[in-house]
N, C-alpha and C positions, 0 to 999 in steps of 0.2 A: 454676444455674451457668452462668458465661460461659466459653465455649469459646474457645480461641486459634484462630488462623487455620488451621494445619495440622489441628487437630481438625474444625473446621467443614468444611473441603474434603474431608477424608477421609470424613466422613459423607456428603458429596454424591457421593462415588464417585471422588474424585481427591485426590492429595496433592502440595503443591508440590515441584518440583525445586529444590534448594538453590542450584544454580549459574546463573550468568548467562554469556551468550556474552561472550567478549572483543570489543573493537571490531574487531580484525583479522578475527575470524571473522564479526562482523556484515557487514562489507563484502562478503563472499563470500555474497551472497544465492543461494540455491538453491530456486527457487519456480517455480510456475505459477499464474497467476490463474484458469485454467479447466482442466477436465478433460473430455475426450470419451472415452466409454467404449469407442470404437473397436470395435463388435461384440460387446462384452462386456455385453449388455444387463442392466441391473439394475431391479428393481421399486421405483423411487423416483419419487414423484410431483412432484418439483420439477425445475427447470431447463428448457432448451430441449428440445423434442422427445422428452418422456418416454415409455418404452416402446419406443424405437427403437434402432437399432445405432449412431446418431450423438447420442444423448442427451448434453447438455452441461450442466455445472455450473460456476457461479461459486463458487469456493471462500470467498469472503468472506461468503456467505450461510449457511454450514453451522452457525453458531451456534444456529440455530432448528431444526435436523434432530434428529429422534429418535435415540437411541443406536444403533438398528438401522441407520438410514440412514447415519448418520455412519461407522460400522463398514464399511459397504459401500463407501463412497467412499474411506476410508482405506486400505482393502485394495488399491485400484487406483491410488493416488497415491503415486508413487516418491520425490518430493523432500523435503528436511527442513523447508523453510519454507512458510508459508501466509499470504496475504493476510487481514487481518480488520479490523474496525472498523465504524462506523456503528451506534452503540447505539440510534439511532432513525432509522428510514427505511422507506419503503414497499419491499415486494419488488420487484425489478428487473423492469420491464415485466410485472408480474403474474405472473412464473414463480416467485416464492418467497413464503413467508409474510412479513407485515409485521414489522418488528423495533421493539421498544420495551423497553429495559432500564432506563429511568429509574426510580429509586426501588427497584431490585432488584440492588444491588451484589454481595451475597452470592451470589445466583443466578448473575450474570454471571460472577463470579470462579470459580465451581464449574464452569460451562461451559468457560471458557479452559483451566482445568487438566484437564478431561476431554478435550479435544483435545490438550493437551500431553502427556497419557499415551501418545499415539501416537508419541511421540518427535518431535513437531513444534514449531517455533518460528514466531513471528508476524512479519509486516511489517504493523504496526498504523497504521490511518488514523483517528485519533480525532475529527476535526472533520466534521460533517455538511454536506452540499451542498444542503439543503432549507430553505425558509422554515418556520418563523420564525427559525431560527438563522442561515441564510445570508440576507444582505440584498442581495447584489449585488456586482459587480466593483469598485464605488466604495467602498461602505460595509463590505464585508466581513462579519464575524460580529457577531451581537448578543451582545457579551461578558457582558452581564447574565444573558441566559438561559443562556448557556454555564456561567456560574459557578453559576448556581442548580440547573440540571438535569443537566448532564453532569459537572461536576467531582466531585461525590460518588461517582460511579461510577469515573472514572479514578484518583482517589486512594485508593481502596479498597486495602488491603495486599496483597490476593490478585491484583487486577488490575496493580497496579504490579510485583508480583514475576513475573507472567507475560509482561511485555511487554520484550523487549531491544532492539527497533526501533520507533521511532515515525516515522510518514511523514506527519504533518501533516493531510492532507486528501486527498481524491481530486482531480479535476482542475477547478480554477477555469476560467472562460472565459479566452480569451487576452487579453482587454482588462482583466484584472484589475490593479489599481494596485500599484505596488511597496509602498506604505505597507500595503496589505492584507496582503501576505505578511510583511512585517516584524512587524506586529502578531500574525500567527499563529505564527511561529517563536519569537518572545519567549514567547508563551503556552506553546508547546510545551515549550521549554527549562525553564520553570517548573514545569509539571505532570509532565514525564517526564525529570528531571534526570539520572538514571542511564543512560537509553536512547541508543542510536545513533540519531541524528535526521536526518531527510532531509525533502525536499519532493517532490511528484509534481505535474505540470502537464499541461495539454491537450496533444493530438498536435502533435508537431513544434515545440512551443514551448519554447525551451532558456534563457530567462532570466525572473526573477520580476519581470515589468514588463509594462506595455501597449506591445508593440512597434509600435503603429500610428503611423506618423510624422505622421498627420494628426489624432492625438488632441488635444483641447482640454480642458484645457492638455496639453502634452506630458508623458509620464512620463519618469523618469530612464532613461538608456541601459542596455544590457545589462551591461556591466562595473561601473558603479557600483550597479546593482540588485543584482547578486550580492554586491557588497562590503557593503551594508546588510543582507543576509540571512545572510552567511558566519559571523559570530560566533556564531550559534545553531544551526548545523546541521553535520553531518559529511559530507553528500553529496546526490545528486540522483537520483531514480528516473525516468529519461527514457522517454517514450512517443513512439512513431512510428505514423504511419498509411500507411507506405509499402506495407503489404500490399494496400491499395486498388488499388495500380498495380502490384503484383507487383515493386516495385523493391528488390530486397534490397540492390543496390549503393549505392543512396542511404540505405537504413536503416543499413548499415555505416559509410558515411561520416559520417552525421549523429551516431551515438552515439560515435564515435572523436572527432568535433570537440569535443563537450563535454569529454571527458577531457583531450584535448590543451590546450584553454583553461585548464582547471584546472591541468594539469601545468606549463604554460609563462606562465601569465599574460597570454595574448594579449588584446589590446583592454581592458587594465585589469581583466581578470577576477582575482578572489583565487585564491591557491594553496592557502590553509590556511583552515580554519573553526574550529568549536568545539574548545576545547581544544588548539588549535594543531595539529590534525591535517590531514594532506593530504586536500583535498576528493576525493570519489570519485563517479564516475558509474556507476549500474547500468542496463543495458539492461533496463528493467522490464516494458513493455507494448508488444507488437508484434503479437500474434496473437489475443487474448482475444476481442474483440468479433466478429471475423470468425468464429471457431469457433462462438461462441454464436449468431450470426445465420445460420449455416449456409453461409456463403460459402466457408469452408474447413472442411468438416464433418469434421474429424479433427485429430490433435494436430500432423500435418505440414501445412504447411511450418514452423510455428513451432519446432518442435523442431530443424529444420535450420538456421534462421535464427539460433536461440540458440547452436548448436554453432558456427557459422561465425563469430559475433561473439566468442565466448569463445576461439576458436582464434587470433585475431589477436593475442592477448596483452595488450590495452590495458585492456579492461573486466573487472572482477573478479567481476561478478555478474549473474545473469539472472533474469527475472520470468516469462517465458511458456514456460519449458521449454528444455531443451537435452539432449544425450546425455551 
């Protein structure tokens, strides 16, 4: 007997939530890419500094966790949204198990819904950043391999239903060409047509193009680069490295800069994107690596930075925590 999706997922320990977030709600990302247990030590073998008071977990790795370890993390994670993605990738710096969900779409859908059962929603990064799928900043992705290996997982009805937000990829190098971004966002719009769609770039990079003025040949400028991408996305997940310098003032300036350019069309930036919606910037990544590497071995100051960013009133969502 062939079971329908709900029955298959129920047998796997989860049942789909019939509702999707509205796009207005999708803009209000409430997330942290990492969680530090801050003295609440848990017996989990994964992440940085396991068994210590400053153990840190990258949340996008938890699709490989046991049910027991997942429950421990979720009990301490207060936000609604979670980063996710990377159905084939090595564990980050050897701190996590390797991931490979290729050919296992039913299992992967069940895992996503098991996480959703904790009341969580995803910010989902589908495209891998590793060879053989990623070929580099000028060639982009091997779309034949993506179609063969990854699309059967992404187009599974249970995976589609679990994902309200698609975020393209993690962070391509800053010299990635605009055409590579355009190809990726077109693909994302085709594979996740119902999702609120964004892109995410390398630290302090605010336009989907190679910004090096000495690049040969030169890439398109930032305004036209955004115009090429805008018809396929609803927003941008901004990343900052200013915690390296403890420059919160520069972080706040930089993230507001992006939204102001979207709001006012400065330097020929577009104001609207897919479905005619106003383009939105999310202050997404500003503390996660520093927590994980132990340079800021706690949830602060990222929580404070997220709070200060949101208090200014221009940015709608955060990705590394806030009060």
